[in-house]
C-alpha atoms as one frame of an Amber mdcrd trajectory, in Angstrom:
protein
  40.181   1.021  31.184  41.267   2.477  34.507  43.794   2.000  37.204  43.097
   2.433  40.921  46.303   4.472  41.104  45.405   6.706  38.160  44.048  10.041
  39.425  43.082  11.292  35.956  39.281  11.748  35.653  37.623   9.280  33.313
  34.260   9.667  31.620  32.940   6.301  32.853  34.786   6.357  36.183  33.487
   7.805  39.447  35.986   7.948  42.242  39.194   6.011  42.088  37.740   2.522
  42.327  34.386   2.541  40.523  33.895   2.194  36.792  30.407   2.720  35.379
  29.188   0.910  32.261  25.990   2.593  30.976  23.929   0.126  28.966  20.645
  -0.092  27.108  18.662  -2.855  28.715  17.618  -5.742  26.471  20.422  -5.194
  23.951  22.560  -8.066  22.681  25.311  -5.648  21.610  25.661  -4.245  25.129
  25.693  -7.775  26.525  28.771  -8.440  24.405  30.341  -5.204  25.717  29.722
  -6.334  29.308  31.317  -9.710  28.653  34.309  -8.081  26.944  34.875  -5.710
  29.889  34.975  -8.650  32.267  37.501 -10.437  30.058  39.755  -7.416  29.548
  39.749  -5.885  33.045  40.170  -7.295  36.551  37.267  -6.585  38.912  36.652
  -7.755  42.439  33.042  -6.549  42.740  30.015  -6.129  40.485  27.241  -3.693
  41.377  23.878  -4.098  39.641  20.750  -1.898  39.787  18.533  -4.479  41.500
  17.302  -4.676  45.117  18.759  -7.198  47.522  15.448  -9.102  47.625  16.092
 -10.276  44.051  19.541 -11.763  44.751  18.687 -15.386  45.478  16.002 -16.022
  42.799  17.922 -14.103  40.119  21.216 -15.881  40.726  19.453 -19.238  40.911
  17.800 -18.478  37.571  21.125 -17.339  36.041  22.589 -20.748  36.845  19.814
 -22.271  34.712  20.750 -20.272  31.612  20.434 -20.629  28.643  16.991 -21.782
  29.765  15.027 -18.544  30.279  12.861 -17.675  33.255  11.330 -14.689  35.005
  11.604 -13.424  38.586   8.438 -11.674  39.736   7.963  -9.613  42.893   4.304
  -8.961  43.751   3.208  -5.564  44.955   1.641  -5.356  48.403  -2.028  -4.453
  47.871  -3.317  -1.202  49.389  -6.665  -1.142  51.116  -8.073   2.331  51.520
 -11.277   2.791  53.568 -14.200   4.468  51.906 -15.045   8.016  52.954 -17.350
   8.048  56.004 -16.980   4.304  56.515 -14.874   3.709  59.639 -16.544   0.623
  61.043 -15.420  -2.867  60.194 -17.417  -5.945  60.986 -16.790  -9.511  59.968
 -19.234 -10.574  57.234 -21.737 -13.252  58.016 -21.007 -16.814  56.950 -21.420
 -17.167  53.206 -21.408 -13.420  52.548 -18.719 -12.128  50.192 -17.718  -8.766
  48.847 -16.382  -9.954  45.505 -18.120  -7.144  43.635 -16.824  -4.439  45.940
 -13.245  -3.758  44.837 -13.391  -0.005  45.070 -11.142   0.053  48.137  -8.376
  -2.020  46.538  -5.658  -0.134  44.689  -3.572  -2.443  42.505  -0.122  -1.761
  41.054   1.843  -3.739  38.483   4.077  -6.542  39.714   7.749  -5.869  39.011
   9.894  -8.517  37.356  13.428  -9.209  36.202  13.734 -10.977  32.822  16.377
 -13.717  32.934  17.340 -12.964  29.362  20.751 -14.025  27.976  20.841 -10.779
  25.965  20.114  -8.616  29.012  23.365  -6.739  29.921  22.704  -6.852  33.679
  22.009 -10.585  33.534  25.149 -11.052  31.423  27.139  -9.145  34.077  25.787
 -11.351  36.876  26.442 -14.438  34.768  30.035 -13.419  34.085  30.662 -12.418
  37.716  29.360 -15.743  38.983  31.543 -17.558  36.462  34.625 -15.641  37.662
  33.598 -15.937  41.358  33.399 -12.166  41.727  31.418 -10.598  44.538  28.010
  -9.202  43.547  26.271  -6.255  45.181  22.590  -5.438  44.620  22.532  -1.700
  45.193  19.036  -0.588  44.170  16.389   0.587  46.599  13.612  -1.732  47.724
  10.441  -0.223  46.238   6.805  -1.101  46.628   5.435  -0.447  44.071   8.139
  -0.009  41.389   7.838   2.891  38.937   9.930   2.336  35.783  11.890   5.040
  34.008  12.342   4.668  30.262  12.864   6.891  27.250  13.584   6.752  23.542
  17.263   5.896  22.989  19.567   5.471  19.984  19.905   2.134  18.281  22.322
   0.100  20.449  23.972  -1.328  17.328  25.976   1.908  17.195  28.118   0.629
  20.080  29.375  -1.997  17.629  31.372   0.748  15.878  32.136   3.183  18.719
  33.373   2.715  22.253  30.950   2.788  25.211  32.555   6.053  26.324  31.812
   7.756  22.996  28.290   6.302  22.926  27.561   7.544  26.460  28.964  10.990
  25.650  26.827  11.237  22.514  23.669  10.295  24.388  24.394  12.535  27.386
  22.816  15.797  26.049  19.481  14.049  25.471  19.211  12.436  28.932  16.627
  14.319  30.979  16.850  14.580  34.736  14.368  12.155  36.390  11.266  13.995
  37.498   9.546  11.359  39.625  10.387  11.182  43.299  10.992   7.426  43.438
  13.651   7.476  40.710  15.431  10.337  42.469  15.444   8.364  45.711  16.744
   5.267  43.919  19.580   7.239  42.332  20.600   8.700  45.690  20.438   5.272
  47.326  22.569   3.636  44.621  25.168   6.403  44.917  25.248   5.853  48.677
  25.669   2.083  48.255  28.501   2.622  45.770  30.210   4.881  48.291  29.882
   2.127  50.851  31.264  -0.540  48.482  34.243   1.641  47.691  35.484   1.218
  51.242  35.615  -2.580  50.886  36.675  -3.239  47.259  39.480  -2.081  45.014
  37.944  -2.491  41.545  34.172  -2.131  41.186  32.135  -2.353  38.003  28.705
  -0.767  38.134  26.345  -1.728  35.275  23.365   0.611  35.066  20.954   2.171
  32.597  22.310   4.829  30.277  19.454   7.061  31.523  20.679   6.929  35.145
  24.449   7.032  35.022  24.998  10.844  34.839  22.690  11.436  37.792  24.228
   8.625  39.829  27.609  10.186  39.095  26.270  13.565  40.199  24.814  12.117
  43.408  28.090  10.324  44.139  30.019  13.561  43.636  27.690  15.381  46.032
  28.215  12.682  48.649  31.979  12.941  48.253  31.973  16.730  48.526  30.604
  16.688  52.070  31.390  14.653  55.150  30.255  11.108  54.473  28.168   9.418
  57.141  26.240   6.414  55.929  23.774   6.587  58.797  22.857  10.192  58.083
  22.654   9.570  54.341  20.436   6.536  54.803  18.049   8.641  56.821  17.551
  10.879  53.796  16.291   7.956  51.698  12.589   7.246  51.981  12.147   3.524
  52.416   8.901   1.720  51.453   5.842   2.372  53.559   5.531  -1.305  54.518
   7.805  -3.026  56.963   8.724  -5.555  54.274   8.427  -6.157  50.561   6.940
  -9.245  49.017   9.533 -11.930  48.265  10.515 -12.347  44.629   9.707 -15.720
  43.044  11.154 -17.449  40.020   8.929 -18.889  37.252   9.505 -20.571  33.932
   8.011 -18.925  30.851   5.846 -20.548  28.208   7.954 -20.857  25.076   5.482
 -19.259  22.709   5.407 -16.064  24.835   9.170 -15.504  25.058   8.748 -12.620
  22.617   7.371 -10.579  25.541  10.346 -11.442  27.787  13.409 -11.045  25.570
  14.912  -7.773  24.418  16.049  -9.349  21.141  14.049 -11.716  18.969  13.987
 -15.205  20.549  15.627 -16.691  17.448  18.447 -14.103  17.543  18.857 -14.732
  21.286  19.231 -18.442  20.523  21.971 -17.615  17.999  23.857 -15.655  20.671
  23.671 -18.635  23.030  24.748 -21.034  20.293  27.741 -18.844  19.479  28.625
 -18.688  23.175  28.435 -22.472  23.540  30.397 -23.223  20.365  32.893 -20.335
  20.713  31.778 -18.777  17.437  32.105 -15.148  16.354  29.034 -13.249  17.588
  29.862  -9.593  16.957  27.574  -9.241  13.917  24.773 -11.602  14.905  22.155
  -8.851  14.991  22.613  -8.437  11.222  23.758 -11.888  10.142  21.066 -13.385
  12.355  18.403 -11.862  10.086  19.853 -13.809   7.163  19.855 -17.019   9.204
  16.272 -16.282  10.218  15.165 -16.057   6.575  16.981 -19.277   5.683  15.456
 -21.127   8.654  12.009 -19.810   7.678  12.591 -21.095   4.139  13.305 -24.584
   5.478  10.159 -24.491   7.626   8.163 -23.211   4.643   9.396 -26.031   2.399
   8.747 -28.627   5.085   5.096 -27.608   5.394   4.234 -27.093   1.724   6.542
 -29.635   0.115   6.456 -29.675  -3.674   3.880 -26.900  -3.914   6.078 -24.361
  -2.150   7.379 -21.598  -4.361  11.106 -21.463  -4.969  12.763 -19.117  -2.494
  15.872 -18.254  -4.482  18.892 -16.277  -3.248  17.759 -13.455  -5.527  14.396
 -13.220  -3.751  16.081 -13.344  -0.343  18.424 -10.530  -1.401  15.383  -8.464
  -2.422  13.882  -9.092   1.020  17.085  -7.914   2.696  17.135  -4.804   0.530
  13.510  -4.102   1.464  14.339  -4.600   5.158  17.275  -2.184   4.856  15.052
   0.458   3.268  12.459   0.105   6.027  15.222   0.552   8.613  16.355   3.741
   6.891  12.800   5.069   6.809  12.389   4.456  10.550  15.915   5.732  11.317
  17.143   2.442  12.701  20.364   0.499  12.228  18.865  -2.923  12.916  15.463
  -4.226  11.836  12.652  -5.125  14.173  10.190  -7.947  13.618   7.635  -5.636
  11.995  10.132  -4.601   9.300  11.200  -8.203   8.641   7.658  -9.558   8.372
   6.476  -6.603   6.264   9.323  -7.061   3.779   8.827 -10.821   3.424   5.087
 -10.360   3.061   5.523  -7.902   0.195   8.174  -9.973  -1.619   7.221 -13.594
  -0.875   3.622 -13.525   0.318   1.657 -14.261   3.482   2.599 -17.912   3.750
   6.335 -17.311   3.903   6.026 -14.268   6.185   3.914 -16.379   8.549   6.785
 -18.853   8.813   9.211 -15.950   9.376   7.109 -14.709  12.289   6.875 -18.202
  13.784  10.576 -18.982  13.424  11.497 -15.579  14.887   9.620 -16.600  18.061
  11.456 -19.923  18.388  14.169 -20.135  21.033  16.531 -23.077  20.684  17.028
 -23.467  24.452  13.424 -23.160  25.649  11.454 -25.100  28.231   9.682 -27.446
  25.814  12.060 -30.362  26.359  12.310 -29.971  30.145   8.809 -28.912  31.120
   7.924 -32.336  32.545  10.779 -32.254  35.050  10.708 -28.526  35.688   9.875
 -27.846  39.358   8.939 -24.247  38.647   5.479 -23.115  37.744   4.969 -21.604
  34.314   3.910 -18.068  33.461   2.253 -17.024  30.210   3.299 -13.518  29.197
   1.499 -10.892  27.153   1.830  -7.178  26.483   2.698  -5.731  29.917   0.851
  -8.536  31.683   1.183 -12.178  32.605  -0.993 -15.097  33.635   0.332 -16.684
  36.808   0.191 -20.450  37.487  -2.976 -19.994  39.575  -4.738 -18.483  36.540
  -4.673 -14.878  37.762  -3.721 -12.259  35.156  -1.658  -9.417  36.612  -0.029
  -6.318  35.109   3.758  -6.475  34.907   6.523  -3.904  34.701  10.195  -4.666
  34.111  12.912  -3.741  36.597  15.282  -3.489  33.613  13.222  -1.529  31.069
  14.617  -1.041  27.591  13.480   1.530  25.034   9.696   1.960  24.761   8.129
  -0.619  22.463   5.394   0.144  19.956   3.186  -2.842  19.169   1.830  -2.935
  15.640  -0.636  -5.183  13.852   0.226  -6.993  10.622  -2.590  -8.862   8.935
  -1.543 -12.381   7.957  -3.842 -15.244   7.070  -3.100 -17.795   9.750  -3.354
 -21.550   9.331  -6.238 -23.284  11.125  -5.512 -25.415  14.169  -6.321 -29.117
  14.540  -9.553 -28.485  16.454 -10.921 -26.202  13.732 -10.021 -28.653  10.973
 -11.735 -31.541  12.787 -14.853 -29.438  13.293 -14.968 -28.405   9.627 -14.419
 -31.975   8.482 -17.289 -33.190  10.678 -19.650 -30.620   9.133 -18.650 -31.371
   5.520 -21.518 -32.327   3.203 -20.186 -34.862   0.638 -23.155 -34.283  -1.689
 -22.470 -30.589  -2.331 -19.161 -29.572  -3.872 -18.069 -26.902  -6.325 -14.953
 -25.067  -7.453 -13.618 -21.625  -6.632 -14.339 -19.308  -9.629 -11.164 -17.150
  -9.469  -9.032 -20.301  -9.679 -11.139 -21.589 -12.588 -10.514 -18.369 -14.450
  -6.757 -18.451 -13.816  -6.268 -22.025 -14.937  -8.453 -21.535 -18.036  -6.335
 -18.549 -19.004  -3.262 -20.702 -18.504  -4.764 -23.424 -20.690  -5.224 -20.814
 -23.453  -1.569 -19.849 -23.153  -0.497 -23.486 -23.431  -2.650 -23.852 -26.564
  -1.017 -20.754 -28.082   2.447 -22.036 -27.237   1.638 -25.443 -28.758   0.332
 -23.842 -31.971   3.561 -21.868 -32.277   5.562 -25.079 -31.865   3.473 -26.827
 -34.527   4.061 -23.920 -36.908   7.807 -24.010 -36.263   7.889 -27.738 -37.064
   6.207 -27.112 -40.438   8.270 -24.034 -41.310  10.513 -24.058 -44.383  12.893
 -21.582 -46.001  13.133 -20.386 -49.586  15.013 -17.753 -51.572  13.729 -14.207
 -51.457  11.883 -13.182 -54.612   9.244 -10.509 -54.085   8.114 -10.898 -50.441
   9.801 -11.573 -47.111   6.922 -13.988 -46.293   7.071 -14.692 -42.522  10.414
 -12.974 -42.011  14.028 -13.290 -43.021  15.707 -16.540 -41.986  19.034 -15.224
 -40.722  20.514 -18.671 -40.161  19.953 -19.911 -43.728  20.955 -16.548 -45.178
  24.338 -16.756 -43.430  24.690 -20.418 -44.332  24.306 -19.551 -48.058  26.177
 -16.276 -47.933  28.441 -17.382 -50.755  25.344 -17.383 -53.030  24.686 -13.741
 -52.122  20.998 -14.561 -51.697  18.515 -13.767 -48.919  16.423 -16.607 -47.538
  13.000 -16.060 -46.009  10.883 -18.190 -43.697   7.538 -19.629 -44.768   5.209
 -20.936 -42.043   2.167 -22.656 -43.593  -1.143 -22.430 -41.736  -1.696 -25.345
 -39.373  -4.410 -27.770 -40.303  -7.026 -28.583 -37.690  -7.240 -27.097 -34.215
  -6.207 -27.962 -30.679  -9.007 -28.988 -28.367  -7.151 -31.135 -25.789  -4.430
 -30.192 -23.348  -2.750 -32.476 -20.825  -0.762 -30.897 -17.978   1.676 -33.050
 -16.001   2.749 -31.102 -12.926   4.269 -34.064 -11.091   5.638 -36.912 -13.173
   6.169 -39.707 -12.379   3.256 -39.375  -9.979   2.882 -41.520  -6.865  -0.739
 -42.815  -6.748  -0.637 -42.751  -2.944  -0.084 -38.985  -2.950  -2.963 -38.316
  -5.364  -5.974 -40.349  -4.217  -8.559 -37.813  -5.425  -9.423 -38.533  -9.075
 -12.485 -37.098 -10.703 -13.997 -35.483 -13.800 -15.633 -32.062 -13.646 -17.917
 -30.521 -16.259 -18.092 -26.897 -17.331 -20.492 -24.488 -15.636 -20.477 -22.144
 -18.645 -19.167 -21.939 -22.200 -15.800 -20.444 -21.230 -14.807 -23.421 -19.085
 -13.317 -26.728 -20.153 -14.271 -30.263 -19.346 -11.707 -31.101 -16.679 -10.381
 -34.485 -15.557  -7.558 -34.595 -13.018  -5.832 -36.406 -10.194  -4.928 -34.475
  -7.045  -4.244 -34.808  -3.339  -7.209 -35.348  -1.017  -8.740 -31.948  -0.273
 -10.245 -33.217   3.000  -6.768 -33.716   4.423  -6.206 -29.946   4.381  -9.229
 -27.845   5.250  -8.326 -24.157   5.215 -11.713 -22.777   6.233 -15.303 -23.753
   7.015 -16.425 -25.675   3.946 -13.138 -25.029   2.088 -10.696 -27.818   1.230
  -7.371 -27.610  -0.559  -6.034 -30.135  -3.056  -2.908 -30.080  -5.209  -3.040
 -31.020  -8.879  -0.740 -33.818  -9.953  -2.010 -33.820 -13.536  -5.039 -32.555
 -15.455  -6.799 -32.956 -18.829  -8.640 -30.037 -20.435 -11.120 -30.456 -23.311
 -12.191 -27.175 -24.891 -14.783 -26.488 -26.190 -16.385 -28.451 -23.355 -17.941
 -31.820 -24.117 -19.811 -34.350 -22.022 -17.687 -37.464 -21.513 -17.822 -40.442
 -19.149 -15.726 -40.230 -16.026 -12.312 -41.232 -17.312 -11.369 -42.892 -14.013
 -14.138 -45.494 -14.297 -14.295 -45.745 -18.102 -13.451 -49.370 -18.954 -12.128
 -48.349 -22.395  -9.088 -46.813 -20.657  -8.268 -49.707 -18.363  -5.231 -50.620
 -20.454  -3.415 -47.540 -19.082  -1.108 -48.481 -16.219  -0.293 -45.124 -14.659
  -2.192 -41.961 -13.841  -0.353 -40.051 -16.551  -1.074 -42.678 -19.196  -4.774
 -42.621 -18.333  -4.930 -38.849 -18.839  -3.127 -39.101 -22.190  -5.323 -42.021
 -23.277  -8.469 -40.073 -22.356  -7.200 -37.058 -24.307  -6.527 -39.242 -27.364
  -9.959 -40.875 -27.050 -12.020 -37.692 -26.740  -9.969 -35.219 -28.785 -11.336
 -34.304 -32.224  -8.037 -32.900 -33.474  -4.895 -34.742 -34.425  -2.523 -32.818
 -32.098  -2.669 -32.855 -28.313  -0.796 -30.256 -26.260   1.292 -31.880 -23.524
   2.721 -29.678 -20.766   5.410 -31.508 -18.801   8.878 -31.047 -17.408  10.435
 -33.606 -19.799   9.564 -34.518 -23.405   7.186 -37.494 -23.802   8.933 -40.854
 -23.755   8.512 -43.674 -26.221   5.685 -45.237 -24.170   3.554 -42.099 -24.316
   4.322 -41.668 -28.007   3.201 -45.244 -28.740   0.013 -44.656 -26.762  -0.730
 -41.557 -28.881   0.015 -43.379 -32.160  -2.439 -46.085 -31.075  -5.171 -43.462
 -31.440  -3.513 -41.789 -34.465  -2.646 -38.708 -32.444   0.488 -36.623 -32.058
   1.754 -35.133 -28.752   3.038 -31.561 -28.972   5.369 -31.040 -26.045   5.332
 -27.677 -24.249   8.155 -27.442 -21.657   6.937 -26.716 -18.133  10.072 -24.629
 -17.571   8.873 -22.097 -20.147   6.417 -20.771 -17.542   7.078 -19.086 -14.223
   7.608 -21.505 -11.367   5.628 -19.221  -9.074   2.706 -19.195 -11.498   2.744
 -22.982 -11.850   2.720 -23.453  -8.075  -0.290 -21.139  -7.791  -2.146 -23.007
 -10.545  -1.582 -26.376  -8.871  -3.762 -25.324  -5.941  -7.408 -26.315  -6.283
  -9.861 -25.283  -3.589 -13.052 -27.293  -3.214 -16.043 -25.492  -1.723 -18.829
 -27.259   0.125 -21.622 -25.613  -1.861 -22.031 -22.442  -3.881 -22.917 -20.452
  -0.744 -19.314 -20.839   0.443 -18.150 -18.689  -2.484 -19.433 -15.597  -0.674
 -16.739 -15.804   2.031 -14.115 -18.147   0.551 -11.719 -15.284  -0.246 -11.340
 -14.582   3.493  -9.772 -18.007   4.104  -7.942 -18.871   0.884  -4.258 -18.056
   1.174  -1.936 -17.553  -1.735   1.515 -19.107  -1.520
């Protein structure tokens, strides 16, 4: 990189002993660059853009990594007297002025995020590991005014050197206009000049927005006689005699999104790669793939057998969608909004909800050590935090990254335990009905199964004959080729089926475990377009998705259409000979069907036991393979929502989620 004896000017070198590494704060790629510089070059001092008051709490927190934390420095409150009010008297006992806050001017508390993907924190971490001296060269400020601007995507430094990246960004870096930033730049240049007299090889890690002006200030100091006392007099120190001490806090795990520069899940992957000595150069991109796979596992764990199949093809479509969104927004790496938007459009709200939750999970959080953690815990939000004493204060980062735009994505969340218990307590067991849109979908599906079964019956009765004067139901290519030596054309003849289908049995889960499907009932049609329905399903009261809305999962169902009034098949003594749930549905279909054929939708063809049961009633089972229908459609149809009264239908759509 540089040699202390090399007098050739270098882009990222000021003086003969100082090398500057401009970084974008909160970037995992720049953290890797910092670590690589420490491994490839010998340094005897690290300079960081933080005040000396942050040294002890920051370095103590760095020793706790990968467990994250935050170091907060309160701002000294200003009390300004009201105009014309110069007298002060102690209030009488019991009198307070809680409502009179007009004389109190509050400023945001400044903080340093102890983030493993923060380049400055990575530099301190590496320097402490190599026992290299650290210098905190920033000016003590009270209050702190951040300086941030829109910057290029830091992933570009993956393909170009830091020197080329800094040179490309240089024309767009504006000179700081606020007085405090100018004073900080001058002070840091002065401190670097001072360090140069004591160290041979100094690495200064600073923001890419500050490095050209620090270099300029350093050059100005070198061009005139250097006197540290005179230069220090030019720097305006804080108005107070002291600044508030910085304090270290732990951070609530679910709010780490507001602390980290990268997604918490991606940050966890960086730490895992560091611990296991894995390749971590492409984690910002490959981490998105791991995020989707981890969300798929979480999605399957929650929904079990009713989860839709998340195939590699669907995941590849999500990645393509994410890439296109990045191109639209002129980014190289996706943000959480792009990832969640893509998964929502391709795989629905349920899966995108798991993506958002997994993205906020950090593998090395405080959850496992909170009981023995001596630090107090802070809950973070957008530019604010709730301190352990319950006070909510505004916060501003000492290491600000690019400006963040917060966006809203509407996802139907899952209810918490308290809401479910409250809804269950208010449930009226004497008023239940179905959800009409689901009734319509499953009735349409029943019609499709009937049509498919009729086609199968026709194919079983089809025969072929030689062509004479009509092609009948079409040319039979197979028989024509088989008898090609006869030089005759054979046609297919499908006779009309006798009778009609009026019963359909759907086996979604076979063999079915009776313990998983305790809800067994018979429902009657509300109008002429609905069937008489008997089914077994999971208990809808175990999963309440809204006030007066329960969710059950079909295991199997019997449809009789046109609808007829029948006894409840689950208490009908005529069917007690059936041993399983599936056999009882088939027996009920054979008992109440007026036709000879019964459509049976199942994954596997009916076994000999089911065939004997049908022959007992002189019926025939027409098997329709479950695989002939879309898996996504079947999973949707298995969901049955139970409403606690017809009045719930007016708002049920606001709570019912689609998988």
